[in-house]
N, C-alpha and C positions, 0 to 999 in steps of 0.2 A: 957549634957544629955537632958535637957529641950529643948535646941535649936533643937536637932535632932528629938525629938518627935514632935515638932511644925511643922518642915518641912515635916514629914511623914503625918501629918494630912492635911496640905495644898495640898500636892501632891495627896492625896486620894480625896480631895474635888474638885480639878481642874485637872483632868488627862490631859496628853499631847496630847492624841489622840482626834480628834474632834468627836463629837457625830454623829452617823449614821443617815442620813436623812431618815425619814420614808415616804413611798408612801401613799398618801391619796387615798383610793379606795372607798370613800363614794359615794353614788348616786349623791350628789350635784356636786362633782368634775367631774363626767362623763357627767352630763348634761351641765356643763359649757364648757367642752372641745368640745362637739358636737355643742353647740351654736357658739363657736368660729370658728369651721369649716364651719358652715353654713354662718356665717357672712363673712368669707373669700371668700367663693364661690360667694356670692352675690356681694362682692366687685370686684371679678375678672370676673363677668358675662359679663360686657361690653367687656373686653379683649377677653374672650372666643368667644363672638359673632363675634368680628372683625376677630379673628383667623380662625373661621369656614368659614366666608365669603371669607377670603383670600385663604383658601384651595380650596373652590369651584371655585374661579376665576382661580387659578393656574391649577386646574383640567381641566377646559374648555380650558385654553390656551394650555395645553399639548395635549388635544384631537385635537385641531386645528393644532398644529404643526405636530402631528403624521399623520393627514390626508394630510397635505401639502407634507410631506416627501414621503408618499405612492403614491400620485398623481405624484410627480416629478419622482419617480423611475418607475412608470407604464408607463409614457410617453416615457421613455428611454428603455423600455422593460427589466426592472430589478426589477421585482416585489419582488423577494426574498430579495434583498437589502433593498427595502422599508419596508418590514415587520420587518426585524431585526433592521435597523437603526431607524425606526419610534418608535418601542417599547422601544429602548434604550433612545431616546430623551424624550419620554413621562415619563419614570421613573425618569430621571434626573430632569425634571421640577417639577414633583410632590414632589420629595425629597427636592428640594430647597424651595418650598412653605411650606413644613412641618417644615423646620428649621426656616423660618421666623415666622410662626404661633407660634412656641414654644417660640421664643423670645418675642412675644407679650403677651402670656399668663403668662410667667414668666419673668418679666422685669429684674430680677437679673441675669438671664442667659445671658452671653455675646456671641456674634457671634464668637469671636475668640476662646472661650472655646469649642463651638460646633464644629468648624472646626478642632481643635486639637483632640477632642475626636473622631470625624469622621475619622481622619487619622489613629489613633491607632486602631479603630474598623475595618477599611478597611484592615489593615495588617492582623489582626486576621481572618477576613472573607476570605482573599485571601489564607491563609494557609489552612483553613478548606475546602474551595471549589476550590482548585487549579485546579483540572481536569476540572471541569465545566467551570470555568473562562477561562482556556486555550483553551478549545474547542470553547467557545463563541467568544473569540478574533480571533482565527484562522478562524472561519466561517465569521466574519466580514471582515477580510483581504481578504479572498477568494472572497467575494462578491464585495469588493471595487476594487481589481485588476482584477477580472473576467478572470482567465485563461481558464475557461470553464463556460458554462451556462446550465440550464435545457434543455434537448433535445440532448446534446452532448453525444457521446459514448466514454467511457474512459476505461482504464485498470489500476488498482491499487491494489497492494498487492494480486494478484491472482484473483481479481474480475474484471469481464468485463461485461459491460452493458450500459444502457442509464440512464443518470442522470434524476431522477424524480423531486427532489426538494432539496434545501439546507436550513437546519434549523439552529438554533443557536447552536445546539450541534452536529448534524450529517449531513452527506451528504448521501442522499438516492439514491441508484442505482437499477434500475429494470434490472435484468439479462435477458439474451436472452431466458432462459428456464422458464420465468414467475415467478421468485422469487424476493424478495426485500432484498437488502443488505444495512445495515445501518453502515456506516464507520465513526468513530469519525473525526471531522474536523481537530484535531491536527495531526492525521495520514495522512490525505489528504494533509495538508499544508507542512509537513516535509518529505514526501516520494515522490519518482519519480512517475509521472503520465503520461501515454500515452494517448493523445487525438486523437482518430482515425478520428474524424470528424472535426479536426481543419482546414482542407482544403477541397475543393470541390471534389478533385480527389485523388484516392489512387492506388498505383501500386501493382499488384499481380504477382506471378511467379509459375512455376511448372517444375520439371526436368523430361525429357524423354530420354530414352536410345535407341540408334540405333546400328545395327551390324557394325563390323569393315569392312565388305565387301560392305557396302552401301556408296553412295556418300553423303558427308556432305552437299555440296551446294544444292543438290536436296532436301534433308531432311529439311534443313532450309527453303527453298522456300515453300515446302508443308505445313510446320507448320505455317509459317507466314500468308499464304493465309487463312488457316483454322481459325486462331485466329481473323483476321480482319473481317471475315464473321459472327462472333458470335454477337448476339444482346446484347447490354450492354457494349461492348468494345469501349472505347473512341478512336476516330481517331487522336486526338491531346491531349497529346503526342502520337506519333505513337508506335505501338507494335514492338517488336524486338525479335530475337532468337540468343542466344549466345552459343558458345561451351565452356563448363566449366570444363570438366574432361575427361580423358582417363582412364576408369575404367578397371577392369580385364576382363569383358565380353562384354562391350559395350562402346560406345562414348556417353557422357552425353551432351544433348542440353537443354538449359533453355529458354523457351518462357517467355517473360515478357510483360504485358499489363496493361492499366489503366482503372479504372471503377469509378463509383460514390463511395464516401467514406462510405456510409451507409453499415452496416453489411449485410443486406439482399441482396443488389445488389452485394457485393463482393462475397458472398458464391454462389449465384445462377449463376452468370456469370462464376465463376471458374468451376463449374460443367459443364456448356455448352461448355466451352473452352476445357476441357479434353476430353469430348465426341467427339467434332469435330476433335481434333488432332488424336485420335485413328482411327476414320473412314477415315480420309484423308491419314494416313500412310498405312493403310490396302489397300486402293484403289490404292495407288502408288506402292505397292509391297515392301515397306521398312520394314525391319525386326526390331522387338523389342525383342531382345533375352532375354532368361532366364539367370539367374546367373549360371556360370559353374565353378566347382571347381575340381582340380586334386590333388589327394593324393598319395604320394610315400611311400611305405612301405619297409623298409630295414629288411632283415632277418638275418643280421649279419653273412653272409657267405663269404663276399668279403675279399680280402687281407688286405685292410686298414680300414675296419669297426672297429669303436671304437678308432681309432687313431686320436686325435684332430689335425686339420690342414691338414690332408691328406684324411679324409673320404669323399667320394663322396656324394653330396647333390642333385643330379639330374641325368638326362640322360647324357651319355658320349657325348663329343663334336665331331664335324665332323673329326678333325685330331687327336683325342685322341685314344690311344690303348684301346681295350676292357678290362674291368676289369677282373682280375683273381680271381678265387675262392680260398678259403683256401685249399680245397682238391687238386686242381691243384698245388698250391704252395708246399704242402707237398710231392707230387709225384716228383716234380722237385728237391726238396732238397734230397730225397732218391736216385734219379738217379745220382745227382752230387756227393753224398758221396760214391757211388760204382763205380765211373769212367765210368758210362754209361753201365756197365754190369749188367745183370739181375741175381740176385742170390736169391735162395729161402731162406726164413728166417730159421734160425736153429731150429731143433726140440727140444723141451724141454722134457727131459727124466722124465717120471713119476716114482715116488717112488712106490715100491710094497706095 
């Protein structure tokens, strides 16, 4: 009993739990902490000065590299590429200088740790800004491969116009009606693009119908001479006229010619060509017929009307017997049933 009581007293005097450490919030402790911070700052002041100087050096190096990239691209008539690539190189050089400056200010930070942290951070940034980075990379690839350049006329996703400039995010197209279309670079890079000015010359065509009674060779000669006489039509490759269709009411001829690939030259030259062809055909007396349609209406009075496989769908042929009407068929059946004798129908006696 005495032993148990002695153990209880000892456990109360020295509990198993360690005593909670109290935070000293006295003014003297605060002053000491601030003094330690100030002392640490002054100890790091030489490192900070060196880091700032290093950042300034890297900044001027990045400016010089950016200027060199822009001049290199400008001499090759690729100013858009110089703007995008120069800005990218400048950002990379400044970021590298920032990492080196951080290792100087904080010697405990290892470059390997910074690179590892940068890799994890870049993955997070990539997911967060996926569309922006995708458009930027697509714009850089477009500028490097250069399938088209500012001033070219293209067609993409229903938009047609002249490329005004290519940015890091969008390709700007000035449409023919004076509007600006901004198309994301990722769409431009992944979709089909028609470059109308990829070559110096472009072929145009227009279908014209002549009458079946007109001579095809004469009509082709008249059209070809008319096309060749139009201003803006290239002589090489030479223009040509092809027979492309025997339509219901006319023979279709297709004049084809070459012009400058610019949109304004194509449109205005085609207008002059159509006008010249119309005037030349009129002067030569060659007919340009209207569309003719024939409609046959059946009144369901013929013998075979309504009988699939025997119903007549047009005019009778030259050797065919004329169609018989249902009334004539009924008369013949009545005559055959009476052996050719005409008898009056029996009178029906009326009830009083």
